[in-house]
N, C-alpha and C positions, 0 to 999 in steps of 0.2 A: 442492464447497461445504463450506466450513469452518464448523463449529458451535462457538461459544464460549458460555459460560454465566456469569451472575453468581453470586456466592456471598456469604453473610454471613460476612465475615472476622472471625477473631480477630486483634486487632492492638493494639499499645501506644498509649497516649495520646501526644500530642506531647511531653509533659514526660519521658516514659520511653523514647521511641523510640531514642535514641542508646545508652542503657544496655542495652536489650533486644537490639538488633540485634547479630548475631555473624557471624563467618566461617562459611561453609558447612562441613559435616562433612568433606568430602573434600579440603580444602586445608590442614588443620591436624591436627597429631598430638595424641595424648592428653596428652602432657606440655605441649605448647604451650597446649592448651585449659585444662588445670588451672591453668596460670600466669595466663592472661588472664582466667579467670573468678574468680580468688581475690578474695574480698571483694565480689563482685558477684552477689548472689542473683537479680537480674533478668536476667542474661545468658542468652540463648537457648542458649548452649553447654551449659547444664544439661539441655537437651532433645536436642540433636543430638549431643552428646558426653557422654552421661549417665554413662559409666563414671568420669568425674572425681569423682563423688560416692560411689564405691564403693572398697573397698580397692585399692591400686595393682596387686596381682597378679591382679585380676579379668580374665578373658578378655573382650575387647571384644564378642564375639558370644555371650556367655552370656545365658540367659533373663533373669537379674536386671537386665542392662543395659537391655533394652527395657522391662521393668517399671518401672525407675527413671525412664526417660524419660517414661513415662506419668504416674507420680506427680509428677514435677517440672512437667510441663505443667499438670496439674490444680491443683497448688499455685500456679502463676503466675496461673491464672484466679481461684482463690479469693482471692489476695492483691491482685487488681486490677491486676497488671502487664500482663495481656492482657484486653481487653474485647471482647465479641462485638457486632458491628453488628446492629441490630434487623431490618434488611431486607437481602436479597441486593443486591449492587451490583457494579459494575466499578470498577477503580482504575487510576491512572496512577503509574508509578514512573520517576523520572529519576535518572541518575547522571552526574556531571560529574567527569572526571579530566583534569588538565592542560589545562583549557579546552575539552575535547571532551565533548559531551553525547550520551547515548543515552536516548531516551524511549520506554517501552513500556507496553502495557496489561496489567494483572494480571487474570486471568480463569481460568476452568476450561475445559479442553479434554477431549475424549472419548477414553477408552481404546480404544473401537472404531475411531476414526480413526487411532490409533497402529497397531492391528492391520492395518487396511486399507492402510496405506502413505500415507495422506493427510497424516500427520505423518511426515516422512521422517527417517531416521537416516543417519549416515555412519561410525559406529564399531561394533566388536564389543563385546559385554558379557561379563563373566565371571560364571558361575553363582553363585560364592560372594558376589560383591558384590550380585548381584540378590537372593540369599537375605537378605542383611543388610538391604537397603532394604525388602523385602517384609515382613519381620518387624517392622521399626520402624513401618511403616505400619499393619499389622493390630493391633499391641498398643496403639499410641497413638490409633488411629482418626482420623488426620489426615494431611494432606500438610503437613509442617512446613517444607519448603523448596521453592521453586518451581523448575520446569524452565525453562531459558533457551531460548526458541524465537525464530525469526525468520521473516519473510515478505518476498516481493518486493512492494513497494508499487506501486500503479498508480492511475490516475485512475478513481475510482468516482463514483457519484451523490453530488453534494455535495462533491466534492474528494477528495484523498488521505487515507488514514488518518493519515499523519504530520501533515498540516495540522490535522486534527480534534483530534488529541491536543495539539498545540501550543496550540490555542485553549483547551482545558480547563486547560492548565497555567498559564494566566494568572489563574486563580482562587486563592483562599486555600488553602494546602496543609494536609494532615493532619499532616505532619511535615516537618522540614527541619533537617538537621544535617550536620556534616563529621566523618567518621570519623578515626581516628588516622593512617591512611595518606594523608590529604588528599583523599579522594574525598567529594564532596557527594552526599547522598542526600535526595531530596524525593519526597513522595507526595501524590496528590490523589484525591478522589472523582470518578469520571466523571459528567458532567452528564446524559447521555441514553443510558441503557443500550440501549434499543431500536435507536438509530441505529448503535451499534457492532456489535451482533449482526447487524443487516442488512448492514452494510458487509463484515463478515467472510464472509458468505454469498457475496459476490462473488469470494472467493479460492478457489483450487483446492487449495493446498498450504501447509503449515507445515513448518518444518525445525528439527530439534534442533540448536542451536548447542553447548550444554553441558548435561549432565545425562542422559546415556544410561542410566545405571544407575537413576536416579530414575524415568525414564520406564518402563523395563522392570519395575521393582518395582511401580510404580503399576498397570501392566496386569495383572501377576500378582495383586496384591491385589484388583483389580476382579474378576478371574475367580474367585478363591477365594471372595470374598464372594457373588458371584452363585450359585455352585454350592452354597454352604451356606445360602442363603436360600430357603426353600420358597415365599415370596411375592414373589420377584423380578419386577419389572415392566420394568426397563430404564431407568427414570428416576431411579434412586437416585444419591445423591452419590458413592458409592464407585465408580461407573462413570466418574467424571471426575477429573482431576488438575489441580493448580494450576500455572500457568505465567505467566511474563512474556514477552510477545511484542513484539519490536522490528522495525522496518523493517531489512532486512539491510544497507542502505547506511550505517546509523549504527553498525554494530558495529566495534569496534576489536580486531583480532586481533594479538597479539604473536607473535614467532617462538618456536619451540621449538628451542633450540640443542643442539648435540651436543659431547661431550667423549669422546675415546678415551684410555685410560690409557697406552697405549704405541704404538709405531709398527710393531708386528708384526715386529720383527727388523730393520727398516730404520734406517739413520742418517737424521737430518734432511735431509741433502743428497740421499740416495737417494730419500727420500720426495718431496721437491720436484721432483726430476728426473722421477719417474714421474707426478707431478701435472701436469707440463707436457705429458705425452702425453694428458691428459684435456681440457685447455683452456688458455686464455691465463692465465699466472700472472705477477703483477707485485707489487712491494712496495706495501703499503697501510697505512691507518690502522685503528685499532680502530673498531668500530661496526657497525650493521646495514647490509647492502648496499642500494644505492639502487634496484636493478632486479631483476626476476625473472631467473633464469638465472645469478646471481652468488652466490658464497659467499666469505666472508672467513675465512681460515685462520690460526690462531695456532700456530706451532711454533718451539721453541727461542728464545723471547723476542721473536720478530718476527711481524708481521701481513703477510699476503699476500692478494691478491684472485685468486680463481679464477673465470673466466668460461667457461661451457660454450658451445660453438659453437651459435649460434641455429639454423643449418640442420640440426643434428643432433637437434633437439627436436621431437617430434611434438605440436604444440599441440592437435591434435584428440583426443588421449588425455588425459582429465582426471586420470588417476593418474600415468602415466609422465611427464607434463610438469611435475609438481610439483617444486619445488626439492629437497624432502626425498627424493623418489624419485630424482632425478638424482644427488644425493650418495650415496645408498645403492647405486644400481646401478653407478655409475662410479668411486666412491672407496672407500666403506666396505667393500663386499664384495670387489672385486678387489684393492685395494691394501692394505687393513688386515685382511682376513679376518673382517669382521663379517657373518656370514651371516644371522643372525636377530637383529635389534636388540631384539626383545621378550625374549629369553632370555640374550643374551651379557652376561656380567658386566663385560666390558671397556669397555662404553659407558655413559655417563651422559647424561641429558637435563636441560637447564637452561632453565627458563622465561625468556623474554626480559626480564621485569621485573627480573631480577637483574643485567643489564648485563655488559659485557665484562670488567670487573675480576674477576668471579666465574669467567668462562671461563679467564682467565689463571691464576688461583689453582689451579683444578682441573687444568688441563693441566700446570702446572709446567714443568720442563725436559725431561721424558721423554715427555710425551703430546702430543696435538694437539687443538685446539678448533676448532669450526666455528660461525661466526656466520651465521645464516640470514636471508634475506629473508622477511618474514611472509607466510603464506598469506592470500590475499584472500577476503572473503566470497563473491565470485563464483566463485572456484575451489572453495570449500567446497560451494556449492549445486550446481555442475556435477557434482561427485562423487556427491552425494546423488541428483540427477536421473538419473544413469546407473546407479543401484542398486549403486554400488560402495562400498568401505570405504576410508576414509582410511588411509594408512600410520600406524604408531604414532607418537604424540607429534608431531603435525603442527601443532597449533594451541594457543595459550594465550590464553584470553579474559580480558580485563582492562578494566574492573573486574569483580570477581565480585559476583553478587547477594548482598545481605546476607540472612541468615536471621532469622526472628522478626518481620519487619515485617508480614507477612500469613501467616495460617494457615488452611487449608481443612479443616474437620471433615467427616467422613462417618459413615455408620451403622456401629455396631459389631455384627458378625454372629457369633453364637455358632457355633463349629465351623469358622470360616474359618482355614485354615492355609497357611503359606508353601509 
């Protein structure tokens, strides 16, 4: 039984929403953030990348960075760039990219359900990144960026959740704008909070699509706050974290492509000959493969299609059957010597949004690029259901959730430490 909670959001007015909304902290560098926020005092980058308001040599994890984020957030509230809703509510958030829409509900979910596994994950997290998110949360006393969750929709009393959200999206929006990347962002107030809360009680699981470090940081901040609060009751806001929850079949996952800087001592001809021992290799065009079990390969100025024999793929194994696993196990490790893609400096990962021109540029004449078929939402959930961890750099979610459109505040507890 999934429990969601309304919250009194801090959010921009319709007039300021486009200016406030920013890229999330983890897809933009400090230099990029400084450039994009220049001359834009309302940009939420001043909160999620607050080092841009400190001297350039400042360590991004220094205490003053988190303190600056808190000052900037309070300053935005004082200036009226962010307003606090008078009553707790639920919200809807839709993104449209290239004519494809995903519509989710903005709510709070429980850190306890993250601990219990009712909110399932599929990635490992790094302690240093958890530390960063936990400190940001505790110093600012808010969840400044939502976690991207999904669920398997099904027929519930009164219809599917997706249909219920679509009906609410026919009302007047809170904001509606198109960002510089062409993605349209629209938000609404949910009309009947109780009906959504009750509908989610009919679900057994939620899944983290994107935001594993934010989720882990939120759980750690909740635990630290509870331990430091002698009057802890279990109903505090710090025990919940903000999320946007989408039906999983609306998600758009782009491939995470690979580039290896060299051929491990092989000539292009030798590499292609060995590749023919792995599967069917034929000349091809640039682009994403049309089917699972197929990889497009760029080497020495030409594109090739590699098709793994279907009979050799164990589709019952949610990890081994992934295209990224087939490539790693049958090509990258045995042919090119890439044993651990997490640590090998010879391999680069390129988000599918960058296209094949970027793959060709990075591979050059001496390397090799691999254009992957995107992992599907069903494959992702199957891995999470099996309690497994996705291989590194398996999914690239697009569009990204914008930061600053909704902020969840929680109690500031003296003595709570990351």
